[in-house]
C-alpha positions in Angstrom: -4.6 -12.2 -14.4 -1.6 -12.4 -16.9 -2.6 -9.3 -18.8 -2.1 -7.5 -15.4 1.2 -9.0 -15.0 2.2 -7.6 -18.4 1.2 -4.2 -17.2 3.7 -4.6 -14.2 6.5 -5.9 -16.5 6.0 -3.0 -18.9 6.3 -0.6 -16.0 9.5 -2.3 -14.5 10.9 -2.2 -18.1 10.2 1.5 -18.4 12.0 2.3 -15.3 15.1 0.4 -16.4 15.0 2.4 -19.6 15.0 5.5 -17.4 18.2 4.3 -15.9 19.9 4.0 -19.2 18.6 7.4 -20.6 5.3 2.8 -2.8 1.9 4.2 -1.2 4.4 6.3 -3.9 5.3 9.1 -1.5 6.9 6.8 0.7 9.5 6.0 -1.9 10.2 9.7 -2.5 10.4 10.4 1.2 13.0 7.6 1.8 15.3 8.6 -0.9 15.2 12.5 -0.6 16.5 12.0 3.0 19.4 9.6 2.3 22.6 10.6 4.1 21.0 13.1 6.4 20.6 12.7 10.2 18.4 10.1 11.7 14.6 10.9 12.2 11.5 9.7 13.9 8.1 10.3 12.3 4.6 9.3 13.7 1.8 9.1 11.2 -2.0 9.0 11.8 -4.7 8.5 9.2 -8.3 7.7 8.6 -9.1 5.6 5.5 -12.5 4.6 4.0 -13.3 1.7 1.5 -16.5 0.6 0.1 -17.2 -2.4 -2.4 -19.1 -5.5 -3.2 -16.1 -7.5 -4.5 -18.2 -9.2 -7.2 -20.8 -10.5 -4.5 -24.3 -9.5 -3.7 -23.1 -7.7 -0.5 -21.6 -4.4 0.2 -18.8 -4.1 2.6 -17.7 -0.6 4.1 -14.6 -0.4 6.0 -13.0 2.2 8.3 -9.4 2.0 9.1 -7.4 4.2 11.6 -3.7 3.1 11.2 -1.2 4.7 13.5 2.4 4.2 11.9 5.8 4.8 13.5 8.8 5.4 11.0 12.5 5.4 12.0 15.2 6.4 9.6 18.9 6.5 9.9 21.3 6.8 6.9 20.3 4.3 4.2 17.9 2.3 6.5 14.3 2.9 7.4 12.0 0.9 9.5 8.4 1.3 10.1 5.7 -0.4 12.3 1.9 0.2 11.7 -1.1 -0.9 13.8 -4.7 -0.3 12.4 -8.2 -0.1 14.1 -10.7 -1.5 11.8 -14.5 -1.0 11.8 -16.4 -3.0 9.1 -20.0 -2.9 8.2 -21.8 -5.3 5.4 -25.2 -6.0 4.0 -24.1 -9.7 4.3 -20.6 -11.1 4.4 -17.8 -8.8 5.6 -14.9 -8.6 3.1 -11.8 -6.9 4.4 -8.9 -6.3 1.9 -5.3 -6.4 3.2 -3.7 -2.8 3.5 -1.3 -2.2 0.7 -1.8 -5.3 -1.4 -5.4 -5.3 -1.8 -6.1 -9.0 -1.3 -9.3 -10.3 0.2 -9.4 -12.0 3.6 -11.2 -15.4 3.7 -14.8 -15.1 4.7 -17.9 -17.1 5.7 -21.4 -16.7 4.1 -24.0 -14.6 5.8 -27.4 -13.5 4.8 -27.8 -10.7 7.7 -26.3 -7.3 8.0 -23.4 -7.2 10.4 -20.5 -5.1 11.7 -17.3 -5.9 13.3 -14.5 -3.8 15.0 -11.1 -4.6 16.3 -7.4 -4.2 15.7 -6.2 -5.2 12.2 -3.0 -6.9 11.3 0.3 -5.2 12.5 2.6 -4.6 9.7 6.3 -4.2 9.9 8.8 -3.1 7.3 12.5 -2.5 6.9 13.9 -0.6 3.9 17.4 0.0 2.4 17.8 3.0 0.0 20.4 3.1 -2.6 22.2 6.3 -3.6 24.5 5.3 -6.5 22.5 7.3 -9.1 21.1 10.2 -7.0 23.3 12.7 -8.9 21.0 12.0 -12.0 17.7 11.9 -10.2 17.5 8.2 -9.9 16.6 6.5 -6.5 15.9 2.9 -5.6 15.1 0.8 -2.5 14.4 -2.7 -1.4 12.0 -3.5 1.4 11.0 -6.5 3.4 7.7 -6.7 5.0 5.8 -8.9 7.5 2.2 -8.8 8.1 1.4 -10.3 11.7 -1.8 -12.2 11.8 -3.1 -10.2 14.8 -6.6 -9.4 13.3 -9.5 -11.5 14.5 -10.2 -14.1 11.8 -13.4 -15.0 13.5 -14.6 -11.3 12.8 -13.4 -11.7 9.0 -10.9 -8.7 9.7 -8.0 -10.9 8.7 -6.9 -14.5 7.9 -5.1 -14.9 11.3 -1.9 -15.9 9.6 1.5 -14.0 8.8 2.4 -13.0 5.4 5.9 -12.2 4.3 6.8 -10.0 1.3 9.8 -8.6 -0.5 9.6 -5.5 -2.9 12.0 -3.3 -4.9 11.1 0.3 -5.8 12.6 3.0 -8.1 12.1 6.6 -8.9 13.3 9.1 -11.2 13.1 12.8 -11.0 12.5 15.1 -14.2 12.7 18.7 -12.8 9.1 19.2 -11.2 7.9 15.5 -12.2 8.8 12.3 -10.5 8.0 9.0 -12.0 8.0 5.9 -9.7 7.2 2.2 -9.5 7.6 -0.9 -7.5 7.3 -4.7 -7.7 6.9 -7.3 -5.0 6.4 -10.8 -4.1 4.4 -12.0 -1.1 4.2 -15.4 0.6 0.8 -15.8 2.0 0.0 -17.6 5.3 -2.4 -20.5 5.2 -5.5 -20.5 7.4 -6.6 -23.8 8.5 -8.2 -25.9 5.7 -7.3 -23.5 3.1 -4.3 -23.1 0.7 -3.6 -19.6 -0.4 -1.6 -18.7 -3.3 1.7 -16.7 -3.1 1.2 -13.5 -5.2 3.1 -10.8 -7.4 2.0 -7.2 -7.0 3.4 -4.0 -8.4 2.6 -0.3 -9.2 3.5 2.5 -11.4 2.8 6.2 -11.0 3.9 9.8 -11.2 3.8 13.1 -8.9 4.3 16.6 -9.8 5.3 19.5 -7.7 2.9 22.3 -7.6 5.3 24.4 -5.3 7.9 23.8 -2.9 5.4 22.5 -0.3 2.8 20.9 -2.5 2.5 18.2 -5.0 -0.2 15.9 -6.6 0.1 12.5 -8.2 -1.4 9.4 -9.6 -0.8 5.6 -9.3 -1.9 2.4 -10.8 -1.6 -0.7 -8.5 -2.2 -4.4 -9.7 -2.0 -7.5 -7.4 -2.7 -11.1 -7.9 -5.4 -12.8 -6.0 -4.4 -15.3 -3.3 -7.5 -17.6 -4.3 -8.7 -18.9 -7.6 -12.3 -17.8 -6.7 -11.4 -14.3 -6.4 -10.2 -11.6 -9.0 -6.9 -9.9 -9.2 -6.8 -6.4 -7.7 -6.5 -3.4 -10.0 -6.7 0.2 -8.5 -6.0 3.7 -9.5 -5.3 6.3 -6.9 -5.0 10.1 -7.0 -3.2 11.7 -4.2 -2.3 15.3 -2.9 0.8 16.0 -0.5 1.2 19.3 1.4 4.3 19.9 3.8 3.5 22.4 6.4 6.9 22.4 7.9 10.1 20.0 8.3 8.6 16.9 9.3 5.0 17.7 9.3 3.0 16.6 6.2 -0.5 16.2 5.1 -1.6 13.5 2.7 -4.9 13.0 1.1 -6.0 10.4 -1.7 -9.0 9.1 -3.6 -9.0 5.4 -4.9 -11.1 3.8 -7.7 -11.2 0.1 -8.0 -11.0 -1.3 -11.5 -11.8 -5.0 -10.7 -13.8 -7.0 -8.3 -10.7 -7.9 -6.5 -10.6 -4.2 -5.3 -13.0 -1.9 -3.3 -15.3 0.1 -5.7 -13.8 3.3 -4.3 -12.2 4.6 -1.4 -10.3 7.5 0.2 -8.2 8.7 3.2 -6.4 11.6 4.8 -3.2 11.4 7.1 -0.9 13.6 9.0 2.7 13.1 9.6 4.8 14.6 12.4 8.5 14.5 12.7 10.5 14.4 16.0 
């Protein structure tokens, strides 16, 4: 676990060195629009994950999150509501969107499937612009995960989580390097005591043209329970802007530990108003 934290610390140090010399596209989008008029964006996505999480059972999860973004000046707000369908050869294991931690589960020896609304996520971000003239952007975000998913279906813990994270990015012509680090306070389900956790990411993106870019990101997150592994995930993504306010994003994810899905992917569309 501590080796993963060292990776995060090295990443954070690297970005502060850049100063002296999320998913990822979100930080770039927030800071590129600082100081412009207010905007409202609606985003819909389809996401798929598959993994055994170090157990004999394989869980497949489909998510369809609908996210509303609102931005004005330095501030941006978002609310996300996902629909989840999960199938498993035994115990259903669902990871929390964004921080990759496992939900509490109960043992099962038969195949099963569950569907329903997932946890509602709310976020508020303040973006700084002090160093935009040198291509450096930064932000701080507060997040609340409401325990709206049905814990009896193993779609969530049924408890609220609270997180605070900081992000920074630096442009080098057609290359953008970015990273974030955050701390989450986990809500405790009945008869359980989940740990509060650190998480973070580092990555980069490259413009292919005015409208297209590709990128890669490494995410690391502590586990909330001692009997589960930390999350380690590598993601490759592609972003295409069709017009102002309309963007297509696709990604492929590979889990590098038993705390993450074995692999996953998704596609989403953003429409501005």
